[in-house]
PQR file with spaces between the fields and no chain letter, atoms N, CA, C, O and H, PARSE charges and radii, in Angstrom:
ATOM       1  N    MET     1     115.525  108.934  104.074 -0.4000 1.5000
ATOM       2  CA   MET     1     115.797  109.195  102.679 -0.0000 2.0000
ATOM       3  C    MET     1     116.279  110.636  102.507  0.5500 1.7000
ATOM       4  O    MET     1     117.249  110.900  101.795 -0.5500 1.4000
ATOM       5  N    GLN     2     115.589  111.556  103.166 -0.4000 1.5000
ATOM       6  CA   GLN     2     115.991  112.963  103.078 -0.0000 2.0000
ATOM       7  C    GLN     2     117.421  113.138  103.567  0.5500 1.7000
ATOM       8  O    GLN     2     118.200  113.878  102.966 -0.5500 1.4000
ATOM       9  H    GLN     2     114.802  111.343  103.744  0.4000 1.0000
ATOM      10  N    ARG     3     117.766  112.462  104.650 -0.4000 1.5000
ATOM      11  CA   ARG     3     119.123  112.562  105.199 -0.0000 2.0000
ATOM      12  C    ARG     3     120.149  112.026  104.204  0.5500 1.7000
ATOM      13  O    ARG     3     121.212  112.623  104.037 -0.5500 1.4000
ATOM      14  H    ARG     3     117.133  111.861  105.138  0.4000 1.0000
ATOM      15  N    ALA     4     119.849  110.919  103.548 -0.4000 1.5000
ATOM      16  CA   ALA     4     120.775  110.344  102.567 -0.0000 2.0000
ATOM      17  C    ALA     4     121.013  111.312  101.413  0.5500 1.7000
ATOM      18  O    ALA     4     122.144  111.465  100.949 -0.5500 1.4000
ATOM      19  H    ALA     4     118.985  110.434  103.684  0.4000 1.0000
ATOM      20  N    ILE     5     119.953  111.964  100.951 -0.4000 1.5000
ATOM      21  CA   ILE     5     120.091  112.943   99.866 -0.0000 2.0000
ATOM      22  C    ILE     5     120.940  114.119  100.324  0.5500 1.7000
ATOM      23  O    ILE     5     121.818  114.578   99.593 -0.5500 1.4000
ATOM      24  H    ILE     5     119.035  111.840  101.328  0.4000 1.0000
ATOM      25  N    ASN     6     120.684  114.605  101.523 -0.4000 1.5000
ATOM      26  CA   ASN     6     121.465  115.730  102.047 -0.0000 2.0000
ATOM      27  C    ASN     6     122.943  115.374  102.173  0.5500 1.7000
ATOM      28  O    ASN     6     123.809  116.192  101.866 -0.5500 1.4000
ATOM      29  H    ASN     6     119.972  114.233  102.118  0.4000 1.0000
ATOM      30  N    LEU     7     123.229  114.164  102.621 -0.4000 1.5000
ATOM      31  CA   LEU     7     124.622  113.735  102.776 -0.0000 2.0000
ATOM      32  C    LEU     7     125.302  113.500  101.433  0.5500 1.7000
ATOM      33  O    LEU     7     126.517  113.662  101.314 -0.5500 1.4000
ATOM      34  H    LEU     7     122.526  113.499  102.871  0.4000 1.0000
ATOM      35  N    GLY     8     124.528  113.120  100.423 -0.4000 1.5000
ATOM      36  CA   GLY     8     125.096  112.774   99.129 -0.0000 2.0000
ATOM      37  C    GLY     8     125.144  113.896   98.114  0.5500 1.7000
ATOM      38  O    GLY     8     125.537  113.669   96.969 -0.5500 1.4000
ATOM      39  H    GLY     8     123.541  112.988  100.520  0.4000 1.0000
ATOM      40  N    THR     9     124.756  115.101   98.499 -0.4000 1.5000
ATOM      41  CA   THR     9     124.779  116.230   97.571 -0.0000 2.0000
ATOM      42  C    THR     9     125.596  117.377   98.165  0.5500 1.7000
ATOM      43  O    THR     9     125.872  117.410   99.364 -0.5500 1.4000
ATOM      44  H    THR     9     124.437  115.286   99.429  0.4000 1.0000
ATOM      45  N    LYS    10     125.965  118.292   97.316 -0.4000 1.5000
ATOM      46  CA   LYS    10     126.725  119.464   97.762 -0.0000 2.0000
ATOM      47  C    LYS    10     125.860  120.313   98.686  0.5500 1.7000
ATOM      48  O    LYS    10     124.632  120.288   98.603 -0.5500 1.4000
ATOM      49  H    LYS    10     125.741  118.265   96.342  0.4000 1.0000
ATOM      50  N    ASP    11     126.509  121.057   99.559 -0.4000 1.5000
ATOM      51  CA   ASP    11     125.790  121.901  100.519 -0.0000 2.0000
ATOM      52  C    ASP    11     124.865  122.899   99.832  0.5500 1.7000
ATOM      53  O    ASP    11     123.791  123.206  100.350 -0.5500 1.4000
ATOM      54  H    ASP    11     127.506  121.077   99.627  0.4000 1.0000
ATOM      55  N    GLU    12     125.273  123.406   98.671 -0.4000 1.5000
ATOM      56  CA   GLU    12     124.449  124.403   97.978 -0.0000 2.0000
ATOM      57  C    GLU    12     123.284  123.777   97.203  0.5500 1.7000
ATOM      58  O    GLU    12     122.435  124.488   96.667 -0.5500 1.4000
ATOM      59  H    GLU    12     126.146  123.157   98.251  0.4000 1.0000
ATOM      60  N    THR    13     123.251  122.446   97.151 -0.4000 1.5000
ATOM      61  CA   THR    13     122.146  121.758   96.473 -0.0000 2.0000
ATOM      62  C    THR    13     121.024  121.548   97.473  0.5500 1.7000
ATOM      63  O    THR    13     121.229  120.958   98.534 -0.5500 1.4000
ATOM      64  H    THR    13     123.941  121.868   97.587  0.4000 1.0000
ATOM      65  N    ASN    14     119.849  122.025   97.137 -0.4000 1.5000
ATOM      66  CA   ASN    14     118.710  121.926   98.043 -0.0000 2.0000
ATOM      67  C    ASN    14     117.634  121.047   97.413  0.5500 1.7000
ATOM      68  O    ASN    14     116.895  121.490   96.534 -0.5500 1.4000
ATOM      69  H    ASN    14     119.681  122.504   96.275  0.4000 1.0000
ATOM      70  N    ILE    15     117.552  119.815   97.864 -0.4000 1.5000
ATOM      71  CA   ILE    15     116.530  118.886   97.390 -0.0000 2.0000
ATOM      72  C    ILE    15     115.676  118.496   98.584  0.5500 1.7000
ATOM      73  O    ILE    15     116.202  118.098   99.624 -0.5500 1.4000
ATOM      74  H    ILE    15     118.152  119.455   98.578  0.4000 1.0000
ATOM      75  N    THR    16     114.369  118.608   98.441 -0.4000 1.5000
ATOM      76  CA   THR    16     113.448  118.224   99.498 -0.0000 2.0000
ATOM      77  C    THR    16     112.500  117.161   98.966  0.5500 1.7000
ATOM      78  O    THR    16     111.903  117.328   97.902 -0.5500 1.4000
ATOM      79  H    THR    16     113.943  118.931   97.596  0.4000 1.0000
ATOM      80  N    ILE    17     112.364  116.079   99.700 -0.4000 1.5000
ATOM      81  CA   ILE    17     111.426  115.026   99.328 -0.0000 2.0000
ATOM      82  C    ILE    17     110.099  115.327  100.009  0.5500 1.7000
ATOM      83  O    ILE    17     110.040  115.531  101.222 -0.5500 1.4000
ATOM      84  H    ILE    17     112.849  115.943  100.564  0.4000 1.0000
ATOM      85  N    GLU    18     109.045  115.351   99.220 -0.4000 1.5000
ATOM      86  CA   GLU    18     107.704  115.536   99.763 -0.0000 2.0000
ATOM      87  C    GLU    18     106.859  114.345   99.349  0.5500 1.7000
ATOM      88  O    GLU    18     106.922  113.902   98.202 -0.5500 1.4000
ATOM      89  H    GLU    18     109.093  115.186   98.235  0.4000 1.0000
ATOM      90  N    MET    19     106.071  113.828  100.272 -0.4000 1.5000
ATOM      91  CA   MET    19     105.232  112.660  100.020 -0.0000 2.0000
ATOM      92  C    MET    19     103.808  112.945  100.497  0.5500 1.7000
ATOM      93  O    MET    19     103.383  112.414  101.523 -0.5500 1.4000
ATOM      94  H    MET    19     106.020  114.187  101.204  0.4000 1.0000
ATOM      95  N    PRO    20     103.074  113.772   99.767 -0.5600 1.5000
ATOM      96  CA   PRO    20     101.762  114.200  100.248  0.2800 2.0000
ATOM      97  C    PRO    20     100.708  113.095  100.285  0.5500 1.7000
ATOM      98  O    PRO    20      99.665  113.269  100.914 -0.5500 1.4000
ATOM      99  N    LEU    21     100.955  111.976   99.632 -0.4000 1.5000
ATOM     100  CA   LEU    21      99.951  110.909   99.586 -0.0000 2.0000
ATOM     101  C    LEU    21     100.268  109.745  100.512  0.5500 1.7000
ATOM     102  O    LEU    21      99.466  108.820  100.633 -0.5500 1.4000
ATOM     103  H    LEU    21     101.802  111.834   99.121  0.4000 1.0000
ATOM     104  N    VAL    22     101.404  109.773  101.156 -0.4000 1.5000
ATOM     105  CA   VAL    22     101.868  108.620  101.915 -0.0000 2.0000
ATOM     106  C    VAL    22     100.914  108.231  103.048  0.5500 1.7000
ATOM     107  O    VAL    22     100.850  107.055  103.406 -0.5500 1.4000
ATOM     108  H    VAL    22     102.056  110.525  101.058  0.4000 1.0000
ATOM     109  N    HIS    23     100.192  109.158  103.606 -0.4000 1.5000
ATOM     110  CA   HIS    23      99.280  108.878  104.717 -0.0000 2.0000
ATOM     111  C    HIS    23      97.881  108.462  104.250  0.5500 1.7000
ATOM     112  O    HIS    23      97.034  108.117  105.074 -0.5500 1.4000
ATOM     113  H    HIS    23     100.244  110.114  103.315  0.4000 1.0000
ATOM     114  N    LEU    24      97.635  108.493  102.943 -0.4000 1.5000
ATOM     115  CA   LEU    24      96.310  108.178  102.410 -0.0000 2.0000
ATOM     116  C    LEU    24      96.169  106.710  102.048  0.5500 1.7000
ATOM     117  O    LEU    24      97.143  106.058  101.671 -0.5500 1.4000
ATOM     118  H    LEU    24      98.323  108.773  102.273  0.4000 1.0000
ATOM     119  N    LYS    25      94.940  106.190  102.167 -0.4000 1.5000
ATOM     120  CA   LYS    25      94.624  104.853  101.680 -0.0000 2.0000
ATOM     121  C    LYS    25      94.528  104.916  100.160  0.5500 1.7000
ATOM     122  O    LYS    25      94.326  105.990   99.594 -0.5500 1.4000
ATOM     123  H    LYS    25      94.149  106.720  102.474  0.4000 1.0000
ATOM     124  N    LYS    26      94.672  103.766   99.496 -0.4000 1.5000
ATOM     125  CA   LYS    26      94.604  103.724   98.030 -0.0000 2.0000
ATOM     126  C    LYS    26      93.283  104.296   97.528  0.5500 1.7000
ATOM     127  O    LYS    26      93.264  105.015   96.530 -0.5500 1.4000
ATOM     128  H    LYS    26      94.836  102.893   99.956  0.4000 1.0000
ATOM     129  N    SER    27      92.190  103.990   98.199 -0.4000 1.5000
ATOM     130  CA   SER    27      90.887  104.504   97.765 -0.0000 2.0000
ATOM     131  C    SER    27      90.835  106.025   97.856  0.5500 1.7000
ATOM     132  O    SER    27      90.210  106.674   97.017 -0.5500 1.4000
ATOM     133  H    SER    27      92.206  103.405   99.010  0.4000 1.0000
ATOM     134  N    GLN    28      91.482  106.596   98.861 -0.4000 1.5000
ATOM     135  CA   GLN    28      91.536  108.051   98.996 -0.0000 2.0000
ATOM     136  C    GLN    28      92.389  108.663   97.890  0.5500 1.7000
ATOM     137  O    GLN    28      92.090  109.752   97.400 -0.5500 1.4000
ATOM     138  H    GLN    28      91.990  106.069   99.542  0.4000 1.0000
ATOM     139  N    ILE    29      93.445  107.965   97.500 -0.4000 1.5000
ATOM     140  CA   ILE    29      94.287  108.444   96.402 -0.0000 2.0000
ATOM     141  C    ILE    29      93.505  108.430   95.101  0.5500 1.7000
ATOM     142  O    ILE    29      93.592  109.373   94.315 -0.5500 1.4000
ATOM     143  H    ILE    29      93.688  107.080   97.897  0.4000 1.0000
ATOM     144  N    VAL    30      92.740  107.367   94.865 -0.4000 1.5000
ATOM     145  CA   VAL    30      91.911  107.283   93.655 -0.0000 2.0000
ATOM     146  C    VAL    30      90.900  108.421   93.643  0.5500 1.7000
ATOM     147  O    VAL    30      90.743  109.097   92.626 -0.5500 1.4000
ATOM     148  H    VAL    30      92.669  106.600   95.503  0.4000 1.0000
ATOM     149  N    THR    31      90.220  108.639   94.749 -0.4000 1.5000
ATOM     150  CA   THR    31      89.225  109.713   94.834 -0.0000 2.0000
ATOM     151  C    THR    31      89.864  111.072   94.576  0.5500 1.7000
ATOM     152  O    THR    31      89.315  111.885   93.833 -0.5500 1.4000
ATOM     153  H    THR    31      90.347  108.090   95.575  0.4000 1.0000
ATOM     154  N    LYS    32      91.013  111.322   95.181 -0.4000 1.5000
ATOM     155  CA   LYS    32      91.723  112.591   94.985 -0.0000 2.0000
ATOM     156  C    LYS    32      92.138  112.742   93.520  0.5500 1.7000
ATOM     157  O    LYS    32      92.022  113.827   92.952 -0.5500 1.4000
ATOM     158  H    LYS    32      91.459  110.661   95.784  0.4000 1.0000
ATOM     159  N    ALA    33      92.618  111.661   92.911 -0.4000 1.5000
ATOM     160  CA   ALA    33      93.024  111.696   91.503 -0.0000 2.0000
ATOM     161  C    ALA    33      91.840  112.037   90.607  0.5500 1.7000
ATOM     162  O    ALA    33      91.981  112.814   89.662 -0.5500 1.4000
ATOM     163  H    ALA    33      92.712  110.779   93.373  0.4000 1.0000
ATOM     164  N    LEU    34      90.687  111.468   90.891 -0.4000 1.5000
ATOM     165  CA   LEU    34      89.488  111.769   90.101 -0.0000 2.0000
ATOM     166  C    LEU    34      89.085  113.233   90.263  0.5500 1.7000
ATOM     167  O    LEU    34      88.699  113.884   89.292 -0.5500 1.4000
ATOM     168  H    LEU    34      90.572  110.837   91.658  0.4000 1.0000
ATOM     169  N    GLU    35      89.174  113.746   91.478 -0.4000 1.5000
ATOM     170  CA   GLU    35      88.862  115.161   91.729 -0.0000 2.0000
ATOM     171  C    GLU    35      89.786  116.080   90.936  0.5500 1.7000
ATOM     172  O    GLU    35      89.388  117.170   90.526 -0.5500 1.4000
ATOM     173  H    GLU    35      89.488  113.217   92.267  0.4000 1.0000
ATOM     174  N    MET    36      91.023  115.631   90.725 -0.4000 1.5000
ATOM     175  CA   MET    36      92.024  116.442   90.029 -0.0000 2.0000
ATOM     176  C    MET    36      92.090  116.135   88.533  0.5500 1.7000
ATOM     177  O    MET    36      92.953  116.656   87.828 -0.5500 1.4000
ATOM     178  H    MET    36      91.346  114.745   91.058  0.4000 1.0000
ATOM     179  N    SER    37      91.183  115.294   88.054 -0.4000 1.5000
ATOM     180  CA   SER    37      91.143  114.888   86.635 -0.0000 2.0000
ATOM     181  C    SER    37      92.455  114.261   86.161  0.5500 1.7000
ATOM     182  O    SER    37      92.889  114.488   85.032 -0.5500 1.4000
ATOM     183  H    SER    37      90.481  114.871   88.627  0.4000 1.0000
ATOM     184  N    VAL    38      93.073  113.478   87.026 -0.4000 1.5000
ATOM     185  CA   VAL    38      94.291  112.751   86.653 -0.0000 2.0000
ATOM     186  C    VAL    38      93.911  111.681   85.627  0.5500 1.7000
ATOM     187  O    VAL    38      92.937  110.961   85.844 -0.5500 1.4000
ATOM     188  H    VAL    38      92.720  113.293   87.943  0.4000 1.0000
ATOM     189  N    PRO    39      94.637  111.554   84.531 -0.5600 1.5000
ATOM     190  CA   PRO    39      94.328  110.525   83.532  0.2800 2.0000
ATOM     191  C    PRO    39      94.761  109.144   84.052  0.5500 1.7000
ATOM     192  O    PRO    39      95.838  108.655   83.712 -0.5500 1.4000
ATOM     193  N    LEU    40      93.921  108.534   84.867 -0.4000 1.5000
ATOM     194  CA   LEU    40      94.271  107.275   85.513 -0.0000 2.0000
ATOM     195  C    LEU    40      94.515  106.146   84.523  0.5500 1.7000
ATOM     196  O    LEU    40      95.167  105.157   84.857 -0.5500 1.4000
ATOM     197  H    LEU    40      93.046  108.931   85.144  0.4000 1.0000
ATOM     198  N    GLU    41      93.997  106.284   83.312 -0.4000 1.5000
ATOM     199  CA   GLU    41      94.245  105.274   82.279 -0.0000 2.0000
ATOM     200  C    GLU    41      95.712  105.276   81.844  0.5500 1.7000
ATOM     201  O    GLU    41      96.166  104.338   81.189 -0.5500 1.4000
ATOM     202  H    GLU    41      93.467  107.087   83.040  0.4000 1.0000
ATOM     203  N    LEU    42      96.442  106.311   82.203 -0.4000 1.5000
ATOM     204  CA   LEU    42      97.862  106.403   81.859 -0.0000 2.0000
ATOM     205  C    LEU    42      98.776  106.001   83.021  0.5500 1.7000
ATOM     206  O    LEU    42     100.000  106.036   82.892 -0.5500 1.4000
ATOM     207  H    LEU    42      96.073  107.073   82.736  0.4000 1.0000
ATOM     208  N    THR    43      98.185  105.626   84.139 -0.4000 1.5000
ATOM     209  CA   THR    43      98.988  105.240   85.298 -0.0000 2.0000
ATOM     210  C    THR    43      99.208  103.736   85.305  0.5500 1.7000
ATOM     211  O    THR    43      98.436  102.987   84.707 -0.5500 1.4000
ATOM     212  H    THR    43      97.191  105.598   84.243  0.4000 1.0000
ATOM     213  N    TRP    44     100.255  103.298   85.978 -0.4000 1.5000
ATOM     214  CA   TRP    44     100.655  101.888   85.949 -0.0000 2.0000
ATOM     215  C    TRP    44     101.166  101.475   87.310  0.5500 1.7000
ATOM     216  O    TRP    44     101.917  102.214   87.946 -0.5500 1.4000
ATOM     217  H    TRP    44     100.882  103.906   86.464  0.4000 1.0000
ATOM     218  N    SER    45     100.764  100.303   87.760 -0.4000 1.5000
ATOM     219  CA   SER    45     101.197   99.806   89.062 -0.0000 2.0000
ATOM     220  C    SER    45     101.840   98.425   89.000  0.5500 1.7000
ATOM     221  O    SER    45     102.558   98.045   89.925 -0.5500 1.4000
ATOM     222  H    SER    45     100.154   99.703   87.242  0.4000 1.0000
ATOM     223  N    CYS    46     101.602   97.675   87.946 -0.4000 1.5000
ATOM     224  CA   CYS    46     101.992   96.263   87.861 -0.0000 2.0000
ATOM     225  C    CYS    46     103.502   96.056   87.918  0.5500 1.7000
ATOM     226  O    CYS    46     104.270   96.777   87.281 -0.5500 1.4000
ATOM     227  H    CYS    46     101.019   97.983   87.195  0.4000 1.0000
ATOM     228  N    TYR    47     103.908   95.050   88.698 -0.4000 1.5000
ATOM     229  CA   TYR    47     105.318   94.660   88.790 -0.0000 2.0000
ATOM     230  C    TYR    47     105.678   93.575   87.783  0.5500 1.7000
ATOM     231  O    TYR    47     106.854   93.384   87.476 -0.5500 1.4000
ATOM     232  H    TYR    47     103.284   94.465   89.215  0.4000 1.0000
ATOM     233  N    GLN    48     104.674   92.860   87.263 -0.4000 1.5000
ATOM     234  CA   GLN    48     104.934   91.642   86.505 -0.0000 2.0000
ATOM     235  C    GLN    48     104.866   91.783   84.994  0.5500 1.7000
ATOM     236  O    GLN    48     105.492   90.996   84.283 -0.5500 1.4000
ATOM     237  H    GLN    48     103.719   93.015   87.512  0.4000 1.0000
ATOM     238  N    SER    49     104.142   92.742   84.490 -0.4000 1.5000
ATOM     239  CA   SER    49     103.838   92.775   83.067 -0.0000 2.0000
ATOM     240  C    SER    49     104.031   94.169   82.501  0.5500 1.7000
ATOM     241  O    SER    49     104.059   95.156   83.235 -0.5500 1.4000
ATOM     242  H    SER    49     103.634   93.382   85.067  0.4000 1.0000
ATOM     243  N    GLU    50     104.163   94.234   81.174 -0.4000 1.5000
ATOM     244  CA   GLU    50     104.350   95.528   80.522 -0.0000 2.0000
ATOM     245  C    GLU    50     103.277   95.848   79.490  0.5500 1.7000
ATOM     246  O    GLU    50     103.072   97.018   79.165 -0.5500 1.4000
ATOM     247  H    GLU    50     104.140   93.432   80.578  0.4000 1.0000
ATOM     248  N    ASP    51     102.589   94.837   78.969 -0.4000 1.5000
ATOM     249  CA   ASP    51     101.565   95.114   77.963 -0.0000 2.0000
ATOM     250  C    ASP    51     100.191   95.305   78.602  0.5500 1.7000
ATOM     251  O    ASP    51      99.500   96.283   78.316 -0.5500 1.4000
ATOM     252  H    ASP    51     102.756   93.888   79.233  0.4000 1.0000
ATOM     253  N    LYS    52      99.798   94.374   79.462 -0.4000 1.5000
ATOM     254  CA   LYS    52      98.582   94.492   80.262 -0.0000 2.0000
ATOM     255  C    LYS    52      98.967   94.172   81.696  0.5500 1.7000
ATOM     256  O    LYS    52      99.802   93.302   81.942 -0.5500 1.4000
ATOM     257  H    LYS    52     100.359   93.580   79.694  0.4000 1.0000
ATOM     258  N    ALA    53      98.364   94.866   82.629 -0.4000 1.5000
ATOM     259  CA   ALA    53      98.648   94.585   84.035 -0.0000 2.0000
ATOM     260  C    ALA    53      98.228   93.155   84.351  0.5500 1.7000
ATOM     261  O    ALA    53      97.217   92.672   83.841 -0.5500 1.4000
ATOM     262  H    ALA    53      97.685   95.573   82.429  0.4000 1.0000
ATOM     263  N    CYS    54      99.008   92.476   85.196 -0.4000 1.5000
ATOM     264  CA   CYS    54      98.745   91.061   85.462 -0.0000 2.0000
ATOM     265  C    CYS    54      97.471   90.846   86.275  0.5500 1.7000
ATOM     266  O    CYS    54      96.762   89.862   86.062 -0.5500 1.4000
ATOM     267  H    CYS    54      99.829   92.868   85.610  0.4000 1.0000
ATOM     268  N    GLY    55      97.174   91.753   87.203 -0.4000 1.5000
ATOM     269  CA   GLY    55      95.986   91.616   88.034 -0.0000 2.0000
ATOM     270  C    GLY    55      96.180   90.749   89.259  0.5500 1.7000
ATOM     271  O    GLY    55      95.254   90.606   90.058 -0.5500 1.4000
ATOM     272  H    GLY    55      97.750   92.552   87.376  0.4000 1.0000
ATOM     273  N    VAL    56      97.368   90.161   89.436 -0.4000 1.5000
ATOM     274  CA   VAL    56      97.578   89.258   90.563 -0.0000 2.0000
ATOM     275  C    VAL    56      98.748   89.646   91.471  0.5500 1.7000
ATOM     276  O    VAL    56      98.801   89.198   92.616 -0.5500 1.4000
ATOM     277  H    VAL    56      98.120   90.277   88.788  0.4000 1.0000
ATOM     278  N    CYS    57      99.680   90.459   90.993 -0.4000 1.5000
ATOM     279  CA   CYS    57     100.798   90.863   91.864 -0.0000 2.0000
ATOM     280  C    CYS    57     100.254   91.767   92.982  0.5500 1.7000
ATOM     281  O    CYS    57      99.146   92.296   92.887 -0.5500 1.4000
ATOM     282  H    CYS    57      99.638   90.823   90.062  0.4000 1.0000
ATOM     283  N    ASP    58     101.049   91.930   94.028 -0.4000 1.5000
ATOM     284  CA   ASP    58     100.609   92.748   95.168 -0.0000 2.0000
ATOM     285  C    ASP    58     100.194   94.149   94.747  0.5500 1.7000
ATOM     286  O    ASP    58      99.195   94.681   95.232 -0.5500 1.4000
ATOM     287  H    ASP    58     101.949   91.501   94.106  0.4000 1.0000
ATOM     288  N    SER    59     100.958   94.739   93.850 -0.4000 1.5000
ATOM     289  CA   SER    59     100.669   96.100   93.418 -0.0000 2.0000
ATOM     290  C    SER    59      99.330   96.177   92.683  0.5500 1.7000
ATOM     291  O    SER    59      98.536   97.086   92.926 -0.5500 1.4000
ATOM     292  H    SER    59     101.769   94.307   93.456  0.4000 1.0000
ATOM     293  N    CYS    60      99.083   95.224   91.786 -0.4000 1.5000
ATOM     294  CA   CYS    60      97.799   95.192   91.067 -0.0000 2.0000
ATOM     295  C    CYS    60      96.641   94.978   92.036  0.5500 1.7000
ATOM     296  O    CYS    60      95.604   95.634   91.932 -0.5500 1.4000
ATOM     297  H    CYS    60      99.729   94.486   91.588  0.4000 1.0000
ATOM     298  N    ARG    61      96.825   94.057   92.978 -0.4000 1.5000
ATOM     299  CA   ARG    61      95.743   93.774   93.934 -0.0000 2.0000
ATOM     300  C    ARG    61      95.431   94.997   94.788  0.5500 1.7000
ATOM     301  O    ARG    61      94.264   95.294   95.044 -0.5500 1.4000
ATOM     302  H    ARG    61      97.667   93.524   93.063  0.4000 1.0000
ATOM     303  N    LEU    62      96.463   95.704   95.227 -0.4000 1.5000
ATOM     304  CA   LEU    62      96.235   96.922   96.012 -0.0000 2.0000
ATOM     305  C    LEU    62      95.545   97.995   95.175  0.5500 1.7000
ATOM     306  O    LEU    62      94.656   98.695   95.660 -0.5500 1.4000
ATOM     307  H    LEU    62      97.411   95.462   95.019  0.4000 1.0000
ATOM     308  N    ARG    63      95.955   98.116   93.930 -0.4000 1.5000
ATOM     309  CA   ARG    63      95.336   99.095   93.030 -0.0000 2.0000
ATOM     310  C    ARG    63      93.861   98.761   92.817  0.5500 1.7000
ATOM     311  O    ARG    63      92.996   99.625   92.958 -0.5500 1.4000
ATOM     312  H    ARG    63      96.676   97.547   93.536  0.4000 1.0000
ATOM     313  N    LEU    64      93.581   97.508   92.477 -0.4000 1.5000
ATOM     314  CA   LEU    64      92.198   97.087   92.231 -0.0000 2.0000
ATOM     315  C    LEU    64      91.332   97.286   93.471  0.5500 1.7000
ATOM     316  O    LEU    64      90.185   97.721   93.368 -0.5500 1.4000
ATOM     317  H    LEU    64      94.284   96.805   92.363  0.4000 1.0000
ATOM     318  N    LYS    65      91.877   96.968   94.636 -0.4000 1.5000
ATOM     319  CA   LYS    65      91.144   97.168   95.891 -0.0000 2.0000
ATOM     320  C    LYS    65      90.858   98.649   96.114  0.5500 1.7000
ATOM     321  O    LYS    65      89.764   99.013   96.546 -0.5500 1.4000
ATOM     322  H    LYS    65      92.809   96.614   94.720  0.4000 1.0000
ATOM     323  N    GLY    66      91.829   99.497   95.824 -0.4000 1.5000
ATOM     324  CA   GLY    66      91.639  100.940   95.978 -0.0000 2.0000
ATOM     325  C    GLY    66      90.527  101.471   95.096  0.5500 1.7000
ATOM     326  O    GLY    66      89.700  102.265   95.543 -0.5500 1.4000
ATOM     327  H    GLY    66      92.718   99.202   95.474  0.4000 1.0000
ATOM     328  N    PHE    67      90.501  101.036   93.843 -0.4000 1.5000
ATOM     329  CA   PHE    67      89.434  101.459   92.939 -0.0000 2.0000
ATOM     330  C    PHE    67      88.083  100.928   93.415  0.5500 1.7000
ATOM     331  O    PHE    67      87.087  101.651   93.400 -0.5500 1.4000
ATOM     332  H    PHE    67      91.173  100.390   93.479  0.4000 1.0000
ATOM     333  N    MET    68      88.054   99.648   93.844 -0.4000 1.5000
ATOM     334  CA   MET    68      86.810   99.054   94.316 -0.0000 2.0000
ATOM     335  C    MET    68      86.281   99.819   95.533  0.5500 1.7000
ATOM     336  O    MET    68      85.097  100.151   95.591 -0.5500 1.4000
ATOM     337  H    MET    68      88.864   99.061   93.856  0.4000 1.0000
ATOM     338  N    GLU    69      87.153  100.095   96.497 -0.4000 1.5000
ATOM     339  CA   GLU    69      86.733  100.825   97.699 -0.0000 2.0000
ATOM     340  C    GLU    69      86.315  102.256   97.385  0.5500 1.7000
ATOM     341  O    GLU    69      85.502  102.836   98.104 -0.5500 1.4000
ATOM     342  H    GLU    69      88.115   99.825   96.449  0.4000 1.0000
ATOM     343  N    ALA    70      86.864  102.830   96.318 -0.4000 1.5000
ATOM     344  CA   ALA    70      86.471  104.184   95.900 -0.0000 2.0000
ATOM     345  C    ALA    70      85.161  104.154   95.112  0.5500 1.7000
ATOM     346  O    ALA    70      84.563  105.198   94.852 -0.5500 1.4000
ATOM     347  H    ALA    70      87.525  102.359   95.733  0.4000 1.0000
ATOM     348  N    GLY    71      84.717  102.946   94.733 -0.4000 1.5000
ATOM     349  CA   GLY    71      83.442  102.805   94.028 -0.0000 2.0000
ATOM     350  C    GLY    71      83.504  103.133   92.550  0.5500 1.7000
ATOM     351  O    GLY    71      82.491  103.496   91.953 -0.5500 1.4000
ATOM     352  H    GLY    71      85.203  102.098   94.945  0.4000 1.0000
ATOM     353  N    VAL    72      84.689  103.008   91.949 -0.4000 1.5000
ATOM     354  CA   VAL    72      84.846  103.295   90.520 -0.0000 2.0000
ATOM     355  C    VAL    72      85.628  102.167   89.854  0.5500 1.7000
ATOM     356  O    VAL    72      86.342  101.411   90.514 -0.5500 1.4000
ATOM     357  H    VAL    72      85.512  102.713   92.434  0.4000 1.0000
ATOM     358  N    SER    73      85.479  102.069   88.540 -0.4000 1.5000
ATOM     359  CA   SER    73      86.199  101.056   87.773 -0.0000 2.0000
ATOM     360  C    SER    73      87.601  101.539   87.438  0.5500 1.7000
ATOM     361  O    SER    73      87.822  102.716   87.152 -0.5500 1.4000
ATOM     362  H    SER    73      84.900  102.683   88.004  0.4000 1.0000
ATOM     363  N    ASP    74      88.533  100.611   87.480 -0.4000 1.5000
ATOM     364  CA   ASP    74      89.904  100.909   87.070 -0.0000 2.0000
ATOM     365  C    ASP    74      89.921  100.971   85.547  0.5500 1.7000
ATOM     366  O    ASP    74      89.467  100.027   84.899 -0.5500 1.4000
ATOM     367  H    ASP    74      88.354   99.655   87.713  0.4000 1.0000
ATOM     368  N    PRO    75      90.426  102.042   84.957 -0.5600 1.5000
ATOM     369  CA   PRO    75      90.370  102.211   83.505  0.2800 2.0000
ATOM     370  C    PRO    75      91.415  101.423   82.712  0.5500 1.7000
ATOM     371  O    PRO    75      91.391  101.457   81.481 -0.5500 1.4000
ATOM     372  N    ILE    76      92.332  100.714   83.380 -0.4000 1.5000
ATOM     373  CA   ILE    76      93.322   99.952   82.611 -0.0000 2.0000
ATOM     374  C    ILE    76      92.885   98.499   82.456  0.5500 1.7000
ATOM     375  O    ILE    76      92.040   98.014   83.208 -0.5500 1.4000
ATOM     376  H    ILE    76      92.351  100.686   84.379  0.4000 1.0000
ATOM     377  N    SER    77      93.465   97.810   81.476 -0.4000 1.5000
ATOM     378  CA   SER    77      93.150   96.407   81.210 -0.0000 2.0000
ATOM     379  C    SER    77      94.041   95.494   82.041  0.5500 1.7000
ATOM     380  O    SER    77      95.195   95.813   82.327 -0.5500 1.4000
ATOM     381  H    SER    77      94.151   98.204   80.865  0.4000 1.0000
ATOM     382  N    TYR    78      93.482   94.365   82.417 -0.4000 1.5000
ATOM     383  CA   TYR    78      94.208   93.357   83.182 -0.0000 2.0000
ATOM     384  C    TYR    78      94.163   92.027   82.454  0.5500 1.7000
ATOM     385  O    TYR    78      93.202   91.728   81.745 -0.5500 1.4000
ATOM     386  H    TYR    78      92.545   94.106   82.185  0.4000 1.0000
ATOM     387  N    LYS    79      95.210   91.230   82.633 -0.4000 1.5000
ATOM     388  CA   LYS    79      95.249   89.896   82.037 -0.0000 2.0000
ATOM     389  C    LYS    79      94.266   88.954   82.718  0.5500 1.7000
ATOM     390  O    LYS    79      93.678   88.089   82.068 -0.5500 1.4000
ATOM     391  H    LYS    79      95.991   91.473   83.208  0.4000 1.0000
ATOM     392  N    VAL    80      94.087   89.120   84.022 -0.4000 1.5000
ATOM     393  CA   VAL    80      93.200   88.243   84.803 -0.0000 2.0000
ATOM     394  C    VAL    80      91.987   89.018   85.243  0.5500 1.7000
ATOM     395  O    VAL    80      91.112   88.469   85.913 -0.5500 1.4000
ATOM     396  H    VAL    80      94.565   89.823   84.550  0.4000 1.0000
């Protein structure tokens, strides 16, 4: 991805992609977010719905598992 950005921008344009969470498990991301007082009620993962998270798509299931493994409740509402 970094190479594509470098090839697609002017030489004087300096864009660097950083992914500090990519090596973490979802539960570790949840724990880190809580430590940083991230308003998790404002975050969204669902691929299927816009009013309430569906609770069944892969993204919702991974999110719910991450919260469960972190030992905390997910603050958003789910349809299921």
